[in-house]
C-alpha positions in Angstrom: -11.3 24.9 -31.5 -8.1 24.4 -29.6 -9.3 26.6 -26.8 -12.4 24.5 -26.3 -10.3 21.3 -26.3 -8.0 22.8 -23.6 -10.9 23.8 -21.4 -12.5 20.3 -21.7 -9.2 18.7 -21.0 -8.7 20.8 -17.9 -12.2 20.1 -16.6 -11.9 16.3 -17.1 -8.6 16.3 -15.2 -10.1 18.2 -12.3 -13.0 15.7 -12.1 -10.6 12.8 -12.3 -8.4 14.2 -9.5 -11.3 14.2 -7.1 -12.9 11.0 -8.2 -13.0 7.9 -6.1 -10.4 5.4 -7.3 -11.2 1.9 -8.5 -10.1 -0.8 -6.1 -8.3 -3.4 -8.2 -8.7 -7.0 -7.1 -5.3 -8.5 -6.0 -4.4 -12.0 -5.0 -1.4 -13.0 -2.9 0.3 -14.5 -6.1 -0.2 -11.2 -8.0 1.2 -9.2 -5.1 4.3 -11.5 -4.9 4.9 -10.8 -8.6 4.7 -7.0 -8.0 7.1 -6.8 -5.0 10.4 -7.1 -6.9 9.7 -4.7 -9.8 12.8 -3.1 -11.4 13.9 0.1 -9.7 11.9 -0.9 -6.5 14.0 -0.5 -3.3 11.2 -1.3 -0.9 7.5 -2.2 -0.8 5.0 -1.3 1.9 1.9 -3.4 2.0 -0.9 -2.4 4.4 -4.1 -4.4 5.0 -6.8 -2.1 6.1 -10.6 -1.5 6.2 -13.0 1.4 6.5 -14.5 0.1 9.7 -11.1 0.2 11.4 -10.3 3.5 13.1 -6.5 2.9 13.4 -6.5 2.1 9.7 -8.2 5.3 8.8 -5.6 7.2 10.7 -2.7 5.2 9.2 -3.8 5.3 5.5 -3.2 9.1 5.0 0.3 8.7 6.3 0.9 6.0 3.8 -0.5 8.1 1.0 2.0 10.8 2.1 4.9 8.3 2.1 4.0 7.2 -1.4 4.1 10.8 -2.6 7.4 11.5 -0.9 9.2 8.2 -1.5 8.0 7.0 -4.9 10.8 8.6 -6.8 13.3 6.9 -4.4 12.0 3.4 -5.3 9.4 2.9 -2.6 6.0 1.5 -3.6 2.9 1.4 -1.3 0.2 -1.1 -1.7 -3.1 -0.1 0.1 -5.0 -3.4 0.3 -8.7 -3.0 1.4 -10.0 -6.0 3.3 -13.6 -4.6 3.4 -16.5 -6.7 2.5 -18.0 -6.3 -1.0 -20.7 -4.0 0.4 -18.2 -1.7 2.0 -15.9 -1.3 -1.1 -17.7 1.8 -2.3 -17.0 3.5 1.1 -13.4 2.5 0.9 -13.1 4.0 -2.6 -14.8 7.2 -1.4 -12.4 7.4 1.6 -9.4 7.1 -0.7 -10.9 9.6 -3.2 -11.1 12.2 -0.4 -7.4 11.6 0.2 -6.7 12.3 -3.5 -4.8 9.0 -3.9 -2.8 9.1 -7.1 -1.6 5.6 -7.3 -3.2 2.1 -7.8 -5.2 0.8 -4.8 -6.3 -2.7 -4.2 -8.8 -5.0 -2.6 -8.5 -8.6 -1.7 -9.5 -11.1 -4.4 -9.4 -14.0 -2.0 -10.3 -14.7 1.7 -8.0 -12.6 4.0 -6.7 -15.5 5.9 -5.6 -17.3 2.8 -4.0 -14.2 1.4 -2.1 -13.4 4.6 -0.8 -16.9 5.1 1.2 -16.5 1.9 3.3 -13.8 3.7 2.9 -14.4 7.4 2.3 -18.0 8.6 1.3 -16.9 12.1 -0.7 -13.8 11.2 -2.8 -12.9 14.3 -5.9 -11.8 12.3 -5.3 -8.1 13.2 -5.6 -5.0 11.1 -4.1 -2.8 10.2 -1.2 -5.1 9.3 1.7 -3.5 7.6 4.4 -5.6 5.9 7.7 -4.2 4.6 9.6 -5.9 1.8 13.1 -5.3 0.5 14.0 -4.9 -3.2 14.0 -8.7 -3.8 10.4 -9.0 -2.4 11.7 -10.5 0.9 9.7 -9.7 4.0 11.9 -7.7 6.4 9.5 -6.2 8.9 5.9 -6.4 10.0 3.7 -4.3 12.2 0.4 -5.6 13.7 -1.9 -2.7 14.7 -1.0 0.9 14.1 2.6 1.4 13.2 4.8 4.3 14.4 5.5 6.5 11.4 9.0 7.2 12.6 9.8 3.4 12.7 8.5 2.9 9.2 10.3 5.9 7.7 13.5 4.9 9.4 13.4 1.4 7.9 12.5 2.8 4.5 15.5 5.1 4.7 17.7 2.1 5.4 16.3 0.1 2.5 16.5 2.9 0.0 20.1 3.7 1.0 21.2 0.0 0.9 23.2 -1.1 -2.1 21.5 -3.7 -4.3 22.1 -7.2 -3.1 21.2 -10.7 -4.1 18.3 -12.6 -2.5 18.6 -12.5 1.3 16.8 -14.9 3.6 16.1 -13.1 6.8 13.6 -13.6 9.5 11.4 -10.5 9.6 11.3 -8.3 12.7 8.0 -7.6 14.3 7.6 -3.8 14.9 6.2 -2.4 18.1 3.0 -0.5 18.1 
């Protein structure tokens, strides 16, 4: 009996590893509450969509960053801005990448969501926002980011000693 149970357990894990993830609805308020979790040194939030070619090139890099940086206190939020009819395609795309962390979709209109973080958001995706350990926006990229720039900033944030809340004006990264 125990052999059968082990075989079934192994098979169900294999299926789950290749399954398309569920895109969890997320509001701006809910994201704000998640940015300053204990043991989090930095949060990367990327607004993307399946119809956006630069997004589809950027998302695999973010999946890799999450895998490499998670133990260092970096959390990645992949936030799909796809329409309801495209969410299945978004989940399938993420399933092919074998994403092993929670992924999200907007639960409110994109412009309302983004205004909570960037008042002058230029309605451009991908948009990547970088937050420090206190949930303060420290950098933003409109359009495709340069992986070297993001990893360099993450390295700085992970290495930085814990501080109290810091009010800084975020830098806008170059494309």
